[in-house]
N, C-alpha and C positions, 0 to 999 in steps of 0.2 A: 362299566366304567364311565364316569362323567366325561363327555366330550363337548360340553357346551362352551361356546366361545362368545365373548361380548366385544364388539368393535365400537369405539367411540371417536367421533370426529365432528367438526362443525360444518362439513361439506357433504351434502346429501349425495352428490355424484360419487365421491370417494367411498361412501358407505355402500352404495349400490355396487361398486366394483368389488368391494370386500365380499358382498353376498354372492356375487357370481363366482368368485375365485374359491371361496371356502365351503359353500353349502353342499358341494358334492362329497366332501370328506368329513365335515363336522356340522353339528347343529349350531347355527349362528344366529345371534340377535344383535341388533345395532341400536345406537343411541346418538341423538343429535346434541352433543355437548355433555359436559361433566354432570350437570344436575340430572339430566335424563338418564345418564349412565348409572348414577347412584340409585335412582328410582327403579331402574331395571334390576339392579342387584337385589333391592328390597322385595321386588315382586316376583322375580324369576330365578334368583341366585340359589345356590352358588354356581359360579362359572369356573371351569378348569383354567381358562386363559382369558385375560383381559388385554386387548390391544387398544392403545390410546394415542391420538395425535398430541403433540406438545403444544403448538400454538392454537389455542382456542379462546374466544372471548369469554370474559367473566371468570371462569375457573379453568386455568390452564391444565395441561396434562400431568405435570408434577403434582399439583394440588389434588387433582382428581385421583391419581393412583395412590397418593399418600392416604387419602380418605378410604379408598378401596382396601388398602392394606389393613386399616383399622377395623373395618366391618367384615372383611372376608380375607383373613390372613393367609389362608391356604391357597387362594387363587394366584396363579402365576401371571406376572405383569410384564407386558412388552410395550416399549415406547417407540413410536414411529414419527419422524419429523424431518423437515428439510433443513432445520437449523443444526447442522452437524458439527458444533464446536465442542471442545473438550470440557469447558466449564458446565455446559448444559448437561452433557453426559454424566459428569460427576454428581451434579445436583440430583439428576434423575435416579441414579443408582443409590445415593445416600439417603434421600428423602422418601423415595417410593419403593426402594428395594427392588429395582428393576432386574428382571431375568435377562432380557435382551434389549439392545438399543439399535434400531434399524433406521436407515436414512432414506429419504425420498429422493428420486423415484426408486421404489422397491419392486423388484420383479415378483411375479406370482410365485415362482419357485422359491425365492428367498423367504417370502412371507409364509408360505406353506411349511417350509423347513423349520422356521422359528416357532410357528404355532404347534407343529407336530412335536418338537422338542419340549415345548411348554406343557403339552398334554402329558407327555411321559414324565416330566418333572413333577407335575401335579399327582400323577399316579404313585410315584415314589414317596412323596410327602404324605399323602393320605394313607398309603399302605403302612408306612412306618408308624404313623399316628395310631392307626387301628391296632397294630401289633403291640405297641406300648400300652394302650388302654386295656387290651385284653390281658396282657401280662400283669398289669397293675391290679385290675379287678380280680383276676384269678389268684394272684399271690395273697391279696388281702383276704379273700374268701378262705383260702387254705389256712392261713394263720388263725383266723377267728374260729374256724371249725375245729382246729387242733385244740385251741384254748377251751372251747365249749365241751370237748370230750375229756380233756385232762382235768380241768377245773371249772365246772359249771358255775360255781359261786363267783369266781374271778370274771368269767364271761358276763354274768349278770351285772356285775359291778361296772364292767367296761361299757355296757349299754346304757346304764344310768349316767355314767360320767359323760358319755357322748351327748346325752340330752342337755346336761349342764353346760358343756362346752359350746354347744350350738347356741344356747341362750346368751352365754357370756360374750361370744363373738359379736352378737348384735348389740348388746349393752355397752361393749367397749368401742363400738363404732367401726368395726371391721367391714370393709366393702365385701369381702368374700369370707365365708365361714368354713370352707372345705378343709383347711389345715387344722383348725380347732376341732372340727367334727371328726376327722380321721385320727387325729392324735388321741382324742378321747376313746375312740373305738379300739385302738391298738395299744393303749396305755398299759394294759395288764398282761401283755404277751409274755413278759419276763417271769410272770408267776408260774410258768410251767416248770421252773426249776426249784420252786419253794415248796417244802413239805406242807401237807394240808394242816398240820397242827400249828405251824407258824402263821399260815394264812388266817386261820381261825382266830389266833391271838390278835393279829393286826386288825381284823374286822371288828373285834370286840373292844378295840382300843386299849388292850392290855400291854403292860410293860414287857419288852423283849429282853432276854438275856443278851450279853455282849456278843456271843457267837451267833445268836438268832438275828440280832440287829445287823451284824455284818453280812449275813446271808441275804437278809431282806434288802439291804442297800445295794446289792449287786443287780437287782432285777431291772432297774432302768438301763444299765449298761448292756445287759444281755439283750433286752428289747432293742436297743439302738443297733447292736451288731446284727440282729436278725433283719431289721427293717432297712438298714443301710444297703442291703443287697438288692432291694427292689428299686427299679428305675423311677426317678422323679420324687422319691420319698425322703431325700436327704434332709430337708427342712423338718419333716415330721419326726425323723429319727432324732434330730437335735432337741426338739421340744420334749420328746419322751425321755431322753437322757437326763434332762434337767428337772424332771417332774417332782423330785424329792428335795430340790435345792431351795433352802430358805432365802428370803429376800435379803437377809443380812449376810449371806454368803456361806452359812453353815450347811452341812449335809452334802451328799454325793451329787456330782462327781467331785473328787478332791482337787480342786483348783481354785484360784483366786478370782472367782466371778461372783458378782453380787448386784443387787439393785436392778436398774434397767438394762444392765449388760446381759442379764438372763433373758432369753427369748420370752416375749410376751405370752406366747402360747404355753410355755412351760410354767410361767407364773400363774396363769389361769388354771392350768391342769393341777398344780399344787393345791390351789384353793378348792377346786372341784373334788379332788381325791379326799381331802380331809373333811370337807362339808358332807360328802356322801357317807363317810364313816360315822359322823355324828348323827346324821338323820336316820341312818339304818340302825343306829344304837338307841333310837327312841326320842331323840331331841326334835323339837319343833324347828322349822326353818329359822325363825327369829332367834331362838336360843342357840342354835348352831352357829349362826353368824356372830352372835355376841361372844361366843367362846373363841371363835377364830380371831376376832378383833382383840381379844384379851391377850393373845399370844404375841406380844410386841416383838417385831423384827422378823417374824416367820413368814408373813404373807404381804404381798404388794397391796398397800392401802387402796390403790385405784381399782384393783380387781375386787376387793371386798366391797367397795362402793358400788361397783357394777352388779355384784351379787345382791346387794341390798335393794337395788332398783328393780331387780327381777322379783324379789319376794318382799316388796314394800308393804303388801297387805297379805297377812297369813291366809293361805287358801283353805277353803272348807271342803272336807271330804266326807262322803257317805260310805260307810262300810257295808259290805254285802257278802253273803255266801251263796254261791250259785253253781250250777252244773256247767260242764264244758259247752253244752249246746247254747247256753245263755251268755257266754263270753262275747264281748264286743271290743273292737280296736279302741285303744285309748285307756282302757281300764288298767290299773296297776295291781299286780299280784301282792297281796298283803302277807302271804305266807309262802314257804317253799311248796312246790308241787311235786308229788312223788308218784311213781308207778305203783301198782298194786303189790309189786315185789319188794318195795322199799327203796328202789333206786331213785335218786334225785333227778328230776327231769328239768325243772325250771326253778331257779332261785327266786326268792321274794324280791320285790322292788322292780322287777322287770315289767315293762309296758307291754300289754297285749297288742300284737299286730295280727294282720290277716295270716301271715306265714306261721306265726307262733300258734295261733288258734288251730290252724290246719294240722300242724305238727302234733298238738295235744289230741286232736280228734283221731289221728292215725294211731297214736300210741294207745289210745283208749280201746281201739278195735283190736290191736295186736297183742297187748299185754295187760290192759286195764289201767286206769288212772284213779287214784284216790279222790273221791268227790264227797261233798261239795268243795269248791275252791273259794278261798277268801280273797276278796278284791276290795280296792277303794276306788271310788268314782268321784272325780272333782265336780263339785256342784256349780 
């Protein structure tokens, strides 16, 4: 467990007293002033606990701990000062999110108690964070593996849409792409309830009967229900719930939401879904975008413009047929890949990754894979 402590003060004698008091129990580093403290964090962080004086020239303790909160949010912050007035304490707690506020002179026992409590608080914070991250990654892995087993075609589509969403996030100026990325990966989870024949009609862009359309329209809501149970994925669940919602308000879910009231991620996902269907149906990127633009009211014009910026020049691809041993990451599968027994292993359109290539090599040893494999390589 991390027991590193950073003490910051503008008085070298006080820092030396900290070193004498704390070094027997914790690994301590000191910094003469706020600027040096921030540099210590950059060079030696993260620290479990940061103790700072309030009254320091240049950058005071509140300013320093506020900056520390931004660059090391998990570190527990303690303020120590001789200025024990209520307003100072309120400012320190509100702006720097202070764990403890101690006054000078502070006994060694009181300081060690505060630091010990801070280390324990840091342990609880990081343990909960680790648990949530493992729960999150494990749940996502489980869902995607279930989809890959139940519907390899839908899983392949989700991987393609993930690539589109990643690019759209950048084109739309999103600072972080993780929500778009994850929404694309999990967008087809609801397909586990749709019969294969209906999935096939959707992928071929064929007209669905009324009962088939009703069944298809349920998949975003089913996915939302599944994903909402995973911590921290509430926003992702909402994006997926609205992925079939037209910009003009038509489509599921049945409520009066339209235009920019629909989450941006859902508007992007709606475009990515339909763009993928057209491209996998044989349309060029340029022709697919033209067809999306022609469907007035269905798609957000801003997302279509972002998509155009991604494919402003039609990419050139070289088609090849090769054996598994010659597969390289980045190649796109031009046709479905089957086992020698006829079982579909990987649907077309999926990008070859190191993991996928290893998987195909293992299948080839255990059951045989039909070769050569058709791929396209971007020139």
